[in-house]
C-alpha positions in Angstrom: 4.8 0.2 -24.0 3.3 -0.1 -27.4 -0.4 0.4 -28.3 -2.6 0.6 -31.4 -6.1 2.1 -31.4 -8.7 1.8 -34.1 -12.1 3.6 -34.1 -15.0 2.2 -36.1 -18.7 2.7 -36.6 -18.5 6.4 -35.9 -22.0 7.8 -35.2 -23.6 11.1 -35.7 -23.4 12.1 -32.0 -19.6 11.6 -32.2 -19.6 8.3 -30.3 -17.8 5.3 -31.8 -16.6 1.8 -31.1 -13.0 1.4 -30.4 -10.4 -1.4 -30.4 -7.1 -1.2 -28.6 -4.3 -3.8 -28.6 -1.0 -3.4 -26.9 2.1 -4.7 -25.2 3.7 -3.7 -21.9 7.1 -4.7 -20.4 8.6 -3.8 -17.0 12.0 -5.1 -15.8 13.9 -4.1 -12.7 16.8 -5.4 -10.7 17.7 -4.7 -7.1 20.8 -5.5 -5.1 21.0 -5.1 -1.3 24.3 -5.3 0.5 26.0 -4.3 3.7 29.4 -4.8 5.5 30.4 -5.3 9.1 33.9 -4.0 9.9 35.3 -4.5 13.4 38.2 -2.9 15.2 40.4 -5.4 17.1 43.1 -4.4 19.6 46.5 -6.2 19.6 46.5 -5.8 23.3 45.6 -9.1 25.1 42.0 -9.4 26.2 41.3 -7.9 29.6 44.1 -5.2 29.5 42.3 -2.8 27.1 40.6 0.0 29.1 38.7 2.9 27.5 36.5 5.7 28.7 33.1 4.9 27.1 32.0 8.6 27.4 34.8 9.8 25.1 36.4 6.8 23.3 37.5 8.6 20.1 40.8 10.1 21.4 42.2 6.8 22.7 41.0 4.9 19.6 42.7 7.4 17.3 45.9 7.2 19.3 45.9 3.4 19.2 45.1 3.4 15.4 48.0 5.8 14.7 50.3 3.7 16.9 49.4 0.4 15.2 47.7 -1.1 18.3 44.4 -1.6 16.6 43.6 -3.4 13.3 40.4 -3.6 11.4 38.9 -6.8 10.1 35.8 -7.5 8.1 33.3 -9.9 9.7 30.4 -9.7 7.3 28.5 -13.0 7.1 27.6 -14.8 3.8 24.2 -13.2 3.7 25.7 -9.7 3.1 24.3 -9.5 -0.4 20.9 -10.3 -1.9 19.7 -9.9 -5.5 16.2 -9.5 -6.8 15.2 -9.6 -10.5 11.6 -8.9 -11.8 10.5 -9.1 -15.4 6.8 -8.7 -16.4 5.5 -9.0 -20.0 1.9 -8.3 -20.9 -0.2 -8.4 -24.1 -3.8 -7.1 -24.1 -6.8 -6.3 -26.2 -9.8 -4.0 -25.3 -12.9 -3.4 -27.2 -15.4 -0.6 -26.5 -19.0 -0.8 -27.9 -21.8 1.7 -27.7 -25.2 -0.1 -28.2 -28.0 2.3 -28.9 -28.0 5.6 -26.9 -28.0 4.1 -23.4 -25.6 1.2 -23.2 -21.8 1.2 -23.3 -19.7 -2.0 -22.8 -15.9 -2.2 -22.5 -14.4 -5.7 -22.4 -10.8 -6.8 -22.4 -8.4 -9.6 -22.0 -4.8 -9.3 -20.7 -2.2 -12.0 -20.5 0.7 -11.5 -18.1 3.9 -13.5 -17.8 5.8 -12.8 -14.6 9.3 -13.9 -13.8 10.8 -13.3 -10.4 14.3 -14.5 -9.3 15.8 -14.1 -5.9 19.4 -14.9 -5.2 20.6 -15.1 -1.6 22.8 -16.9 0.9 22.2 -18.0 4.5 24.3 -16.7 7.3 25.8 -20.2 7.8 26.9 -20.5 4.1 30.5 -19.8 3.1 31.1 -16.3 1.9 32.2 -17.6 -1.5 29.4 -20.2 -1.9 27.1 -20.0 -4.9 23.9 -18.0 -4.4 20.8 -20.0 -3.5 18.0 -19.2 -6.0 14.2 -19.1 -5.8 12.6 -18.6 -9.2 8.9 -18.1 -9.9 7.6 -18.0 -13.5 3.9 -17.9 -14.2 1.5 -16.8 -16.9 -2.0 -15.5 -16.1 -5.1 -14.6 -18.1 -6.8 -11.5 -16.8 -10.3 -10.7 -18.3 -12.3 -7.6 -17.5 -15.7 -6.2 -18.2 -17.2 -2.7 -17.6 -20.7 -1.7 -18.6 -22.7 1.5 -18.2 -26.4 1.9 -18.7 -28.0 5.4 -18.8 -31.4 5.3 -17.1 -31.9 8.9 -18.1 -29.9 12.1 -18.5 -29.1 12.3 -14.8 -28.6 8.7 -13.7 -26.6 5.6 -14.6 -26.0 2.1 -13.5 -22.5 0.8 -13.7 -21.2 -2.8 -13.5 -17.5 -3.9 -13.4 -15.9 -7.3 -13.1 -12.3 -8.2 -13.5 -9.4 -10.5 -12.5 -6.2 -8.8 -11.3 -2.8 -9.6 -9.8 -1.2 -8.2 -6.6 2.6 -8.6 -6.6 4.7 -8.4 -3.4 6.9 -5.4 -3.0 10.7 -5.6 -2.3 10.5 -5.3 1.5 8.0 -8.3 1.5 10.1 -10.7 -0.5 13.8 -9.9 -0.1 15.2 -12.2 2.7 17.1 -9.5 4.5 16.4 -7.8 7.8 15.2 -4.2 7.8 15.7 -2.4 11.1 13.2 0.4 11.5 13.9 3.7 13.3 11.8 2.5 16.3 13.9 -0.6 16.6 11.4 -3.1 15.2 12.7 -5.6 12.6 11.1 -6.8 9.3 12.3 -9.7 7.1 11.0 -10.6 3.7 9.7 -14.0 2.6 11.2 -15.0 -0.8 8.6 -17.8 -1.1 5.7 -15.4 -1.5 3.4 -15.9 -4.4 1.4 -13.3 -6.3 -2.2 -12.8 -5.2 -5.0 -13.4 -7.6 -8.1 -11.1 -7.2 -11.6 -11.6 -8.6 -13.4 -8.3 -8.3 -17.0 -7.1 -8.9 -18.6 -3.7 -8.4 -22.2 -2.5 -9.0 -23.1 1.2 -8.7 -26.1 3.5 -9.1 -25.1 7.1 -10.0 -27.3 10.1 -9.8 -26.2 13.6 -11.0 -28.8 16.2 -9.7 -26.7 19.1 -11.1 -23.4 19.2 -13.1 -21.4 19.7 -9.9 -23.3 17.3 -7.7 -23.6 13.5 -7.5 -24.9 10.7 -5.4 -23.4 7.2 -5.7 -24.5 4.0 -4.0 -22.7 0.7 -4.6 -22.0 -2.8 -3.5 -18.7 -4.6 -4.1 -17.0 -7.8 -3.5 -13.5 -9.4 -3.9 -12.2 -12.9 -3.7 -8.4 -13.2 -3.2 -6.4 -16.3 -3.7 -3.0 -16.3 -1.8 -3.5 -12.9 -0.1 -0.3 -11.4 1.1 -0.5 -10.5 4.8 1.8 -9.1 7.5 2.5 -11.5 10.4 4.9 -11.6 13.3 7.0 -14.5 14.3 8.7 -15.3 17.7 12.4 -14.6 17.9 15.1 -14.2 20.6 15.8 -10.6 19.4 13.9 -7.4 18.6 11.7 -7.5 21.6 10.7 -11.1 21.0 9.1 -10.5 17.6 10.1 -10.1 13.9 7.6 -9.0 11.3 7.4 -11.0 8.1 4.9 -11.7 5.3 3.0 -14.8 4.2 0.4 -16.1 1.8 -2.9 -17.2 3.4 -5.1 -19.6 1.5 -8.0 -17.4 0.5 -9.9 -14.2 1.5 -13.4 -13.0 0.8 -14.6 -9.5 1.3 -17.8 -7.7 0.5 -19.5 -4.5 1.4 -21.4 -1.4 0.4 -20.5 2.2 -0.1 -22.2 5.6 -0.3 -20.7 8.7 -1.8 -22.1 12.1 -2.5 -21.0 15.6 -3.6 -23.4 18.4 -2.5 -23.4 22.1 -3.5 -24.2 23.9 -0.3 -25.9 26.7 -2.2 -28.9 24.4 -1.9 -29.0 25.3 1.8 -28.3 29.0 1.6 -27.1 31.5 -1.1 -24.5 32.6 1.4 -22.8 29.2 0.9 -22.3 29.8 -2.8 -19.0 28.1 -4.2 -18.8 25.8 -1.1 -19.3 22.1 -1.7 -19.3 19.1 0.7 -18.0 15.7 -0.3 -18.6 12.5 1.7 -17.7 8.9 1.3 -18.3 5.9 3.6 -18.2 2.2 3.3 -18.9 -0.9 5.5 -17.2 -4.2 4.8 -16.9 -7.7 6.0 -13.8 -9.8 5.5 -12.9 -13.5 6.1 -9.6 -15.2 5.5 -9.2 -19.0 5.3 -5.8 -20.2 6.7 -4.1 -23.5 5.8 -2.7 -24.4 9.2 -0.4 -27.0 7.6 1.4 -24.3 5.6 1.1 -21.7 8.3 1.4 -23.7 11.5 2.2 -20.7 13.7 -1.3 -19.2 13.2 -3.9 -19.6 16.0 -7.1 -20.2 14.0 -8.2 -21.5 10.6 -10.2 -18.3 9.9 -10.1 -14.6 10.8 -10.5 -11.1 9.4 -8.2 -9.9 6.6 -5.0 -8.1 7.8 -5.1 -4.4 7.0 -8.8 -4.2 6.3 -11.2 -2.1 8.4 -14.9 -2.9 8.7 -15.8 0.7 8.1 -14.3 4.0 6.9 -15.3 7.6 6.5 -13.8 10.3 4.2 -15.1 13.8 3.9 -14.0 17.1 2.5 -15.3 20.7 2.6 -14.2 22.8 -0.5 -14.4 26.5 -1.2 -13.8 27.7 -4.8 -13.2 31.4 -5.6 -11.4 33.5 -8.1 -9.8 37.0 -8.2 -10.0 37.2 -12.0 -10.4 34.8 -14.9 -6.9 33.4 -14.5 -6.5 33.5 -10.7 -8.7 30.7 -9.5 -8.4 29.2 -6.0 -9.6 26.1 -4.2 -9.4 25.6 -0.4 -10.2 22.2 1.1 -10.4 20.6 4.5 -10.0 16.9 4.1 -11.0 14.5 6.9 -10.6 10.7 7.2 -11.0 7.9 9.8 -11.1 4.1 9.6 -12.2 1.4 12.0 -9.9 -0.9 13.9 -7.9 -3.3 11.8 -5.3 -6.0 12.1 -1.9 -4.5 11.8 0.0 -7.8 12.2 -1.5 -11.3 12.4 -1.0 -13.1 15.7 0.9 -16.3 16.0 2.1 -18.9 18.6 -0.8 -18.3 20.9 -0.6 -14.5 20.9 -3.5 -12.5 19.6 -3.3 -10.1 16.7 -1.8 -6.6 16.9 -4.5 -4.1 16.1 -4.2 -0.6 14.8 -6.7 1.7 16.6 -8.7 4.3 14.7 -7.2 7.8 14.3 -8.6 11.0 13.0 -6.7 12.7 10.1 -7.4 16.3 9.0 -5.5 18.0 6.2 -5.7 21.5 4.7 -5.0 22.1 1.0 -4.9 25.4 -0.9 -4.4 25.4 -4.6 -4.1 28.7 -6.4 -3.6 29.5 -10.1 -1.5 32.6 -10.0 -1.6 32.9 -13.8 -2.2 30.7 -16.8 1.2 29.1 -16.3 1.9 29.2 -12.6 0.2 27.0 -10.1 0.8 27.2 -6.3 -0.1 24.5 -3.8 0.1 24.9 0.0 -0.7 22.0 2.3 -0.8 21.2 6.0 -0.8 17.5 6.6 -2.1 15.8 9.8 -3.3 19.0 11.6 -4.8 17.1 14.6 -1.6 15.1 15.1 -3.4 12.2 16.8 -1.7 9.2 18.5 -1.2 6.2 16.3 -1.7 3.3 18.6 -1.1 -0.4 18.1 -2.3 -2.8 20.8 -2.2 -6.6 21.4 -5.7 -8.1 21.4 -7.4 -9.6 24.5 -7.7 -13.1 23.1 -4.1 -14.4 23.5 -3.9 -18.1 24.6 -0.6 -17.4 26.3 -0.6 -15.9 29.8 0.3 -12.2 29.7 1.0 -10.5 33.0 0.5 -6.9 31.8 -2.4 -4.6 32.3 -1.5 -2.4 29.3 -1.3 -4.2 26.0 0.0 -1.3 24.0 2.7 -2.3 21.6 3.4 1.1 19.9 2.1 4.6 20.7 3.5 7.4 18.7 2.7 10.7 16.8 3.8 11.4 13.2 3.7 15.2 13.6 2.2 17.9 11.4 3.7 18.5 8.0 3.8 21.7 5.9 4.5 21.8 2.2 4.6 24.4 -0.5 4.9 23.6 -4.2 5.1 25.7 -7.3 4.4 24.3 -10.8 5.1 26.1 -14.1 3.4 24.9 -17.3 5.0 25.9 -20.6 
């Protein structure tokens, strides 16, 4: 990373205009490989008998006696290579216009190179790697503006164009076997997603430690990356993979506030309540020629809930000037969402809402030592995924639950020392 900053037109109140230009580069390479090694008895087939409850002793005896040999039977797809290289140059300019208006505009150009080398199972082990290469340059403008209505309220507007790149598990063409036995396979043909974003907010600050924010937002996504399952003869009849849909549109509204509960009673001094909620609508357009397994040409966006709620209750106190403490209860819940897109006449798999509650205690024991204790997922709810009721295939099951599990409650303690 390299960046140069220049301040100009410095004003009496300390504010100034600012120009920033810079360059970023990120490069990484990943290699995935595995081996299958099999033991083969020299004894003719049908004459080898072993106790399946305690096989080790006989195997060890036969290995020492030369009755078993080992042979590698890995297939040609035993190794996959992924190379990413991203180069970006950017310029941002920040203007203060009068005493009320601030504008920050920028332009970023990104060049992305992604190369995947792989072999099919049916290829020869010594065959050259097949290669998929994607090389693209994008222009990404952004604009942020803040207008101060008065000393306690602002209006903010933001618009930008951004990229979403697939992660390794989504693009490497290898099978991942999860602990629960489900299987995922990457799609090397995935493209980056292009996002056009806008956000408009009204901010009110009744006191220095309070705020109320109301906003509306929207996003248009070209080539959204989504999780989808495909039929297979193994893994319970389904393998999860990833695909680009044609286009997605989402829009909604949000409300956020932070309230000092001392307003209600002096006995609630140092206790604050934070709350955030949003409602959203999403629509995805599907190209059925490119994604022929999908059931419909439009649907909701995978992974997006129509509503969500987050809230926290925080208590701040101190034993002395250095020993400051903060105790928080953090709660969150989101509406039903598509976990995996349905295909071949089967409805989507939906993730049901679950209530998450965490406890966090941060304590400054001194100027240099910070202690953090956390209890994660106190309620330990069930995480439930179910098949929807709108399958076109006949399903002779009354319970459409696909997965039902608990993640457990986690405890953590961390100590930080600052020099």
